[in-house]
C-alpha positions in Angstrom: -7.8 -10.4 -27.3 -4.5 -10.0 -29.1 -2.6 -13.2 -29.8 0.9 -13.0 -28.3 1.8 -16.6 -29.0 4.3 -15.5 -31.6 6.6 -14.3 -28.8 8.3 -17.5 -27.6 10.2 -15.9 -24.8 7.0 -14.8 -23.1 5.1 -18.1 -23.5 6.2 -19.8 -20.2 5.5 -16.6 -18.3 2.1 -16.2 -19.8 1.2 -19.9 -19.2 2.2 -19.6 -15.6 0.2 -16.4 -15.0 -2.8 -17.8 -16.8 -2.6 -20.8 -14.5 -2.4 -18.5 -11.4 -5.4 -16.5 -12.8 -7.4 -19.6 -13.5 -6.8 -21.1 -10.1 -7.5 -17.8 -8.4 -10.7 -17.2 -10.3 -12.0 -20.6 -9.2 -12.5 -18.9 -5.9 -16.0 -17.4 -5.2 -16.8 -13.7 -5.4 -14.4 -11.6 -3.2 -17.3 -10.6 -0.9 -18.3 -14.3 -0.5 -14.7 -15.2 0.0 -14.2 -12.8 2.9 -17.4 -14.0 4.5 -16.1 -17.6 4.3 -12.7 -16.6 5.6 -14.4 -14.9 8.6 -16.4 -18.1 9.4 -13.3 -20.2 8.9 -11.3 -18.1 11.4 -14.1 -18.6 14.0 -14.1 -22.4 13.6 -10.3 -22.8 13.2 -9.6 -20.6 16.3 -11.8 -23.0 18.4 -9.9 -26.0 17.1 -6.4 -24.4 17.6 -7.3 -23.2 21.1 -8.6 -26.7 22.0 -5.2 -28.2 21.1 -3.4 -25.4 23.0 -1.6 -23.9 20.0 0.7 -21.2 21.4 4.2 -19.6 21.1 6.5 -17.8 23.5 6.2 -14.0 23.2 9.6 -12.6 22.0 8.9 -9.2 23.5 10.5 -8.4 26.9 8.5 -8.6 30.1 6.5 -5.5 30.7 6.1 -4.7 27.0 2.7 -3.4 25.9 0.4 -6.2 24.9 2.6 -9.0 26.4 0.7 -11.5 28.5 1.8 -12.0 32.2 2.9 -15.6 31.4 4.9 -14.6 28.3 2.9 -16.9 26.0 0.8 -16.0 22.9 -2.1 -18.3 22.8 -4.6 -18.8 19.9 -7.9 -17.4 21.2 -11.1 -19.2 20.5 -13.8 -17.1 18.9 -16.4 -19.8 19.4 -16.3 -19.4 23.2 -18.8 -17.3 25.1 -16.3 -14.4 25.3 -15.5 -14.7 21.6 -19.2 -14.7 20.5 -19.9 -11.8 22.7 -17.0 -9.9 21.2 -18.2 -10.7 17.7 -21.8 -9.5 18.3 -20.8 -6.4 20.2 -18.1 -5.3 17.7 -19.7 -6.3 14.3 -20.8 -2.7 13.6 -17.7 -1.0 14.9 -15.5 -3.4 13.0 -17.1 -2.0 9.8 -17.4 1.7 10.7 -13.9 1.7 12.3 -12.2 0.0 9.4 -9.5 2.6 8.7 -9.5 2.7 4.8 -13.3 3.1 4.7 -13.6 6.7 6.0 -10.4 7.7 4.3 -11.6 6.5 0.9 -15.1 7.9 1.2 -14.0 11.4 2.5 -11.3 11.7 -0.1 -13.6 10.6 -2.9 -16.0 13.4 -2.1 -13.3 15.9 -3.1 -12.1 13.8 -6.0 -15.7 13.4 -7.2 -16.0 17.2 -7.5 -12.7 17.4 -9.5 -13.7 14.5 -11.7 -17.3 15.6 -12.5 -16.3 19.2 -13.1 -13.9 17.9 -15.8 -10.8 19.0 -14.1 -9.1 15.6 -13.9 -9.9 14.9 -17.5 -8.5 18.3 -18.6 -5.4 17.9 -16.4 -4.8 14.4 -17.7 -5.1 15.5 -21.3 -2.7 18.4 -20.7 -0.2 15.9 -19.1 -0.5 13.5 -22.0 -0.1 16.1 -24.7 2.9 17.7 -22.9 4.8 14.6 -21.7 6.6 12.1 -23.9 4.4 9.0 -24.1 7.3 6.7 -23.5 7.7 8.2 -20.0 4.0 7.8 -19.0 4.5 4.4 -17.4 7.7 5.4 -15.5 6.0 8.6 -14.3 3.1 6.7 -12.9 5.2 4.2 -11.0 7.5 6.9 -9.8 4.5 9.1 -8.7 3.1 6.0 -6.9 6.3 5.6 -4.8 6.4 9.3 -4.0 2.8 9.3 -2.9 3.7 7.1 0.0 4.7 10.2 1.9 0.9 10.4 2.3 -0.1 6.9 1.4 -3.9 7.5 1.1 -3.3 9.9 -1.8 -1.8 7.1 -3.9 -4.5 4.6 -3.2 -7.4 6.9 -3.5 -6.3 9.2 -6.3 -3.4 8.0 -8.3 -4.4 4.4 -8.9 -7.9 5.3 -10.4 -6.3 8.2 -12.3 -3.6 5.9 -13.8 -6.3 3.6 -15.1 -8.0 6.6 -16.6 -4.8 7.8 -18.3 -4.1 4.4 -19.9 -7.7 4.1 -21.0 -7.7 7.5 -22.6 -4.4 6.7 -24.4 -5.9 3.6 -25.9 -3.8 1.4 -23.7 -5.2 -1.2 -21.3 -6.5 0.6 -18.2 -5.7 -2.4 -16.0 -2.0 -2.0 -17.0 -2.2 1.6 -15.8 -3.8 0.5 -12.5 -1.2 -2.2 -12.1 1.7 0.2 -12.6 0.3 2.7 -10.1 -0.5 -0.1 -7.6 3.0 -1.5 -7.9 4.5 1.9 -7.1 2.2 2.8 -4.3 2.1 -0.6 -2.6 4.9 -2.7 -3.9 7.4 0.1 -3.5 5.9 1.1 -0.2 9.2 1.6 1.7 11.1 3.4 -1.1 10.9 7.2 -1.3 12.8 10.4 -1.8 11.4 11.8 1.4 10.8 10.6 4.9 7.2 9.5 5.5 5.0 8.7 8.5 6.2 5.0 8.5 9.9 6.0 9.1 9.6 7.2 12.8 7.1 4.4 13.5 9.5 1.6 12.4 12.6 3.2 13.8 10.9 3.4 17.2 10.1 -0.3 17.2 13.7 -1.1 15.9 15.2 1.0 18.7 13.2 -0.8 21.4 14.3 -4.2 20.0 17.9 -3.1 19.8 17.9 -2.0 23.4 17.3 -5.6 24.4 21.0 -6.0 23.6 22.2 -2.4 24.0 20.1 -0.3 26.3 21.6 2.9 25.0 21.2 2.2 21.3 19.4 5.0 19.3 17.7 4.5 15.9 16.4 7.7 14.2 13.7 8.0 11.5 16.3 8.9 8.8 18.5 5.7 9.2 17.3 4.1 5.9 17.0 7.2 3.8 20.1 6.7 1.5 19.0 3.1 0.6 15.3 4.1 0.1 16.2 7.1 -2.0 18.2 4.9 -4.5 15.5 2.2 -4.2 12.9 4.7 -5.6 14.6 4.8 -9.0 15.4 1.1 -9.1 11.7 0.2 -8.3 10.5 2.8 -10.9 12.6 1.2 -13.6 11.7 -2.3 -12.7 8.0 -1.4 -12.5 8.1 0.3 -15.9 9.8 -2.8 -17.5 7.3 -5.2 -16.0 4.3 -3.1 -17.1 5.5 -2.7 -20.7 7.1 -6.1 -21.2 5.0 -8.5 -19.2 1.7 -7.2 -17.8 0.4 -5.1 -20.7 1.2 -7.6 -23.5 -0.5 -10.4 -21.5 -3.6 -8.2 -21.0 -3.8 -7.6 -24.8 -5.9 -5.0 -26.5 -8.7 -3.5 -24.3 -12.3 -3.6 -25.5 -14.6 -0.9 -23.9 -17.4 -3.5 -23.7 -15.5 -5.4 -21.0 -16.3 -2.7 -18.4 -18.6 0.2 -17.6 -16.0 3.0 -17.5 -16.3 5.7 -20.2 -13.2 6.5 -22.1 -12.1 10.1 -21.4 -11.9 12.6 -24.2 -8.3 12.9 -25.3 -8.8 15.7 -27.8 -6.8 18.9 -27.6 -7.8 21.4 -24.9 -10.2 24.2 -26.0 -9.4 27.8 -25.2 -12.1 27.8 -22.5 -10.7 24.6 -21.0 -7.2 26.1 -20.9 -8.5 29.2 -19.1 -10.4 27.1 -16.6 -7.4 24.9 -16.1 -5.3 28.0 -15.4 -7.8 29.2 -12.9 -7.8 25.8 -11.2 -4.0 26.0 -11.2 -4.1 29.2 -9.3 -6.6 27.6 -6.8 -4.1 24.7 -6.3 -1.3 27.2 -5.7 -3.5 29.1 -3.1 -4.5 25.9 -1.3 -0.8 24.7 -1.3 0.4 28.0 0.2 -2.3 27.8 2.9 -1.2 24.3 3.8 2.5 25.3 3.9 1.6 28.1 6.4 0.2 25.5 8.7 3.5 23.6 8.9 6.1 26.4 9.0 8.5 25.6 11.9 7.8 27.9 14.9 4.5 29.1 13.4 2.5 26.3 11.9 -0.6 25.5 13.9 -0.7 21.9 12.6 2.8 20.8 13.7 3.2 18.5 16.6 2.5 20.7 19.6 5.1 18.8 21.7 8.0 18.5 19.3 7.3 21.2 16.7 7.8 18.8 13.9 5.7 17.0 11.3 6.1 13.6 12.9 2.9 12.7 14.8 1.4 16.1 13.8 -2.3 16.9 13.3 -1.2 17.7 9.7 -0.2 14.1 8.9 -3.0 12.7 11.0 -5.6 14.7 9.0 -4.0 14.2 5.6 -7.3 12.9 4.2 -8.9 16.3 4.9 -6.3 18.0 2.8 -6.8 15.5 0.0 -10.5 16.5 0.0 -9.7 20.2 0.0 -6.9 19.9 -2.6 -9.3 18.4 -5.1 -12.6 20.0 -4.1 -11.6 23.7 -4.3 -9.8 23.5 -7.6 -12.6 21.3 -8.9 -15.2 23.9 -8.0 -13.1 26.7 -9.5 -12.7 24.7 -12.8 -16.4 23.8 -12.9 -17.4 27.4 -12.3 -15.1 28.7 -15.1 -16.1 26.0 -17.6 -19.8 26.5 -16.8 -20.9 23.1 -15.4 -20.9 24.0 -11.7 -23.0 27.1 -11.3 -24.4 26.5 -7.8 -24.2 24.4 -4.7 -26.6 21.8 -6.3 -24.1 21.0 -9.0 -21.4 20.4 -6.4 -23.6 18.2 -4.3 -24.7 16.2 -7.3 -21.0 15.6 -8.2 -20.3 14.3 -4.7 -23.4 12.1 -4.7 -22.4 10.6 -8.1 -18.9 9.7 -6.7 -20.5 7.9 -3.7 -23.0 6.0 -5.9 -20.2 4.2 -7.6 -18.8 2.8 -4.3 -21.7 0.4 -3.4 -19.7 -2.7 -4.2 -16.7 -1.4 -2.2 -18.8 -0.7 0.9 -20.3 -4.2 0.9 -16.9 -5.8 0.4 -15.4 -3.7 3.2 -18.1 -4.9 5.7 -17.0 -8.5 5.3 -13.3 -7.7 4.9 -13.4 -5.7 8.1 -14.9 -8.7 10.0 -12.3 -11.1 8.7 -9.4 -8.8 9.6 -10.8 -8.2 13.1 -11.4 -11.9 13.7 -8.0 -12.8 12.4 -6.3 -10.3 14.8 -8.5 -11.4 17.8 -7.6 -15.0 17.3 -3.8 -14.3 17.4 -3.3 -16.6 14.4 -1.1 -14.1 12.5 1.1 -13.4 15.6 1.6 -17.1 16.3 2.5 -17.9 12.6 4.9 -14.9 12.5 6.8 -15.8 15.6 7.1 -19.5 14.7 8.4 -18.6 11.2 10.9 -16.1 12.7 12.1 -18.8 15.2 12.6 -21.2 12.4 14.9 -18.8 10.6 16.8 -18.0 13.7 17.6 -21.7 14.2 19.2 -22.2 10.8 23.0 -21.6 10.6 23.9 -20.0 7.3 26.2 -17.3 5.8 25.2 -13.6 6.3 24.0 -12.8 2.8 21.9 -15.9 2.5 20.6 -15.3 6.0 19.4 -11.8 5.0 17.9 -13.2 1.7 15.9 -15.7 3.8 15.0 -13.0 6.3 13.6 -10.8 3.5 11.6 -13.7 2.0 10.1 -14.7 5.4 9.1 -11.0 6.0 7.4 -11.1 2.6 5.6 -14.3 3.6 4.5 -12.9 6.9 3.3 -9.8 5.2 0.7 -11.9 3.4 -1.0 -12.5 6.7 -0.2 -9.3 8.7 -0.9 -6.4 6.4 0.3 -3.7 8.8 4.0 -2.9 8.6 4.2 -1.7 12.2 2.2 -4.6 13.6 4.4 -7.1 11.8 7.6 -5.4 12.9 6.5 -5.0 16.5 6.2 -8.8 16.7 9.2 -9.9 14.7 11.7 -7.1 15.5 12.4 -8.4 19.1 13.6 -11.7 17.5 15.4 -10.6 14.4 17.1 -7.4 15.6 18.8 -8.9 18.7 19.6 -12.1 16.8 21.3 -10.3 13.9 23.0 -7.8 16.2 24.7 -10.7 17.9 25.8 -11.9 14.4 27.4 -8.5 13.9 24.8 -6.4 12.0 23.5 -3.0 13.0 19.8 -2.5 13.6 19.6 0.1 10.8 20.6 -2.6 8.2 18.2 -5.1 9.7 15.4 -2.6 9.4 16.2 -1.8 5.8 16.1 -5.5 4.9 12.7 -5.9 6.7 11.2 -3.1 4.7 11.9 -4.9 1.4 10.0 -8.0 2.5 7.2 -5.9 3.9 6.7 -4.0 0.7 7.0 -6.5 -2.2 4.1 -8.8 -1.3 1.6 -6.0 -0.5 0.3 -6.2 -4.1 -0.7 -9.9 -3.9 -2.4 -10.2 -0.5 -6.1 -9.5 0.2 -4.9 -8.7 3.8 -3.6 -5.3 2.4 -6.1 -2.7 3.7 -6.8 -1.2 0.3 -7.1 -4.4 -1.7 -10.9 -4.0 -1.8 -10.6 -0.6 -3.3 -8.2 -1.8 -6.0 -10.7 -4.6 -6.8 -13.6 -2.0 -7.0 -11.6 0.2 -9.4 -10.5 -2.7 -11.5 -14.1 -3.9 -11.8 -15.0 -0.7 -13.6 -12.9 -1.9 -16.5 -13.5 -5.6 -16.3 -16.9 -6.7 -14.9 -15.8 -10.3 -14.2 -12.7 -9.2 -12.2 -11.8 -11.8 -9.7 -9.1 -12.1 -7.0 -7.2 -14.5 -9.2 -7.0 -12.0 -12.1 -5.7 -9.2 -9.9 -3.2 -11.5 -8.1 -1.9 -12.9 -11.4 -1.6 -9.4 -12.8 0.4 -8.2 -9.9 2.5 -11.3 -9.3 5.3 -10.4 -11.7 5.8 -7.1 -9.8 6.1 -9.0 -6.5 8.6 -11.5 -7.9 10.8 -9.1 -9.8 10.7 -6.5 -7.0 11.7 -9.2 -4.5 14.7 -10.3 -6.7 15.8 -6.9 -7.8 15.4 -5.1 -4.5 17.1 -8.0 -2.6 20.0 -7.9 -5.0 20.4 -4.2 -4.5 20.5 -4.7 -0.8 23.1 -7.5 -1.0 25.3 -5.3 -3.3 24.8 -2.3 -1.1 25.7 -3.9 2.2 27.9 -6.9 1.4 29.8 -5.7 -1.7 30.1 -1.9 -1.4 29.6 -1.7 2.3 27.6 1.5 2.0 25.6 3.0 4.9 21.9 2.7 4.5 21.2 6.1 5.9 22.8 9.2 7.4 25.0 8.2 10.3 23.8 4.6 10.1 26.2 1.9 11.0 26.5 -1.3 8.9 28.2 -3.5 11.5 27.6 -3.9 15.2 30.1 -5.0 17.9 29.3 -5.7 21.5 
C-alpha cells in the first residue's frame, strides 16, 4: 500500500474515511447483516405496533394505498397475519426481487461478450484511442447517460469500469467507484429523458392538484437543470476519483482479489477484423431496435400513446441488453476462433453464472429485509415524520430548500425507490412549498438531488448487493464499511455541489428548470 502521509492536505480526509471504513467493517458479513436486519424488523415492528406508533397519511382521501382512517400504522410482523405473510412470501420475495432477474438475464449476454474476448478487445481499443486523462471523466459521464436505461449502467458499465482501471494498472475499485458514482449518485442527471421522468412528474402533478386541481406537470419539466447537472456531476466525480478515492486506495496488488488482469497489448490483425465484424453486428442490432420504436410504425411503442413512455421497449430493456451483447459476442467469437459451435456459447453463459453464487445468496436475505421493511411501514412513518418536522420550521426559502434536499437524502437511505419515496413525501412538500410561492417543477428538481446523492452509501439501494459482488472480485475481504467509506466522498461532494448549483440556478439567476417550467407559483 502506497504511503500518502506526505500529502498533509489529504490527511484529515483519509483519517475520517479510514474511521468510517473501520467502523463499517466491524459489522458482520453483508449476508449475515441482512439476515440480522430482517430479524430486527420483525421484532421491532411488534414493539412499535404495541406502542401504537403511527402517523397521519398526507395523501388525500381516496388515494391509492391510503387507509380508510387516514392513519399509517406500524404493522407487526410477529402477529399471526405477519408470520403467515412471511412464510407464504419467503420464496416470492426472493424470486420477485426486481434486480435479480435483470442481473442474471443481462449477464447471460454479457458473459458471451466477455468470454469471447469482445469486451477485452473493445476496452483495449478504447484505451489506445482515447486520451488516458479523460478515462475517468468518460466513465462517470457514461454512467450518468446510462440512466436512460438504468440496468445497463449497473449490470455492464460498473464491472467494465473496474476492468478498464485494472487493465490500465490503476486500482480497479477506483474505476468501480467512478462508474457507481455516475450511475447511482448522478441518477437524476441526464442529457435525455428517462423512464423516471414521467413517473415522478405524475406524482408531482397529483400532489400539486391538492392546491390547484388544474395544474399540469410534464415529464420534461426538469430537463434544463438535469442537462447541465450531467456535466457538473461528471466533473465532480472525476475530481473525487482522481484526488480522493484513488490516492486513498493506493497501488493495487493482484493478490488482493481473484480477477485476472486483462491483456492491454495492442490489437492483432485478427482481433481488429473480429472487432470490425462485431461492430457491424452492433450496427445491425441497433438498426433493428430503432425499427421497433419508429413513431407510427414501431411495434414496441406504447400501444395507447404511440410513445416510448410506458412502452414494451422500455419495460423489456433487459432483453435488449442481452441481445446487444450476445450477438456481437458470438460474431466476435466466431471470427476470432474461440466460439465455433453452440457448446462454446453455452459454456460462456455458464461461466458467467458460476461467478454469481455469492450475489444470489446475498439477494435472498436482502430481498427478505426489503420486503419486511416495506410491510412494517417503518420507512413510510419515518419519512412522513421527517417531512412534517421540516414543514414546521420557519426559515428563508434558500435554507428551506437546502434542508429539504438534505432530508430527502436522509429518507433515501431507508426508502431506495425514487417513486415510492416521492409518492409519500410529495403530498406534504409540494403543497407546502407551493403555498410559500414555489412552482412544483422547482420542488421536484430539488427532490431529485436528495434522492440521487445518497444512493451510493445505502444498502437499501436495489443494486448494492451487485456492487458488493463485483468489488469482492478485486478485494476478497470487501465489507460494507469499505464500500461506504469509498463512496462517501462522492455523496458529500455531490450533495454540496449539486445543491449549490440549484441555489444559484433558482435563487440567483432565476432560470427555469425545464421547458415551460415556472419557478414561482401564485394562488
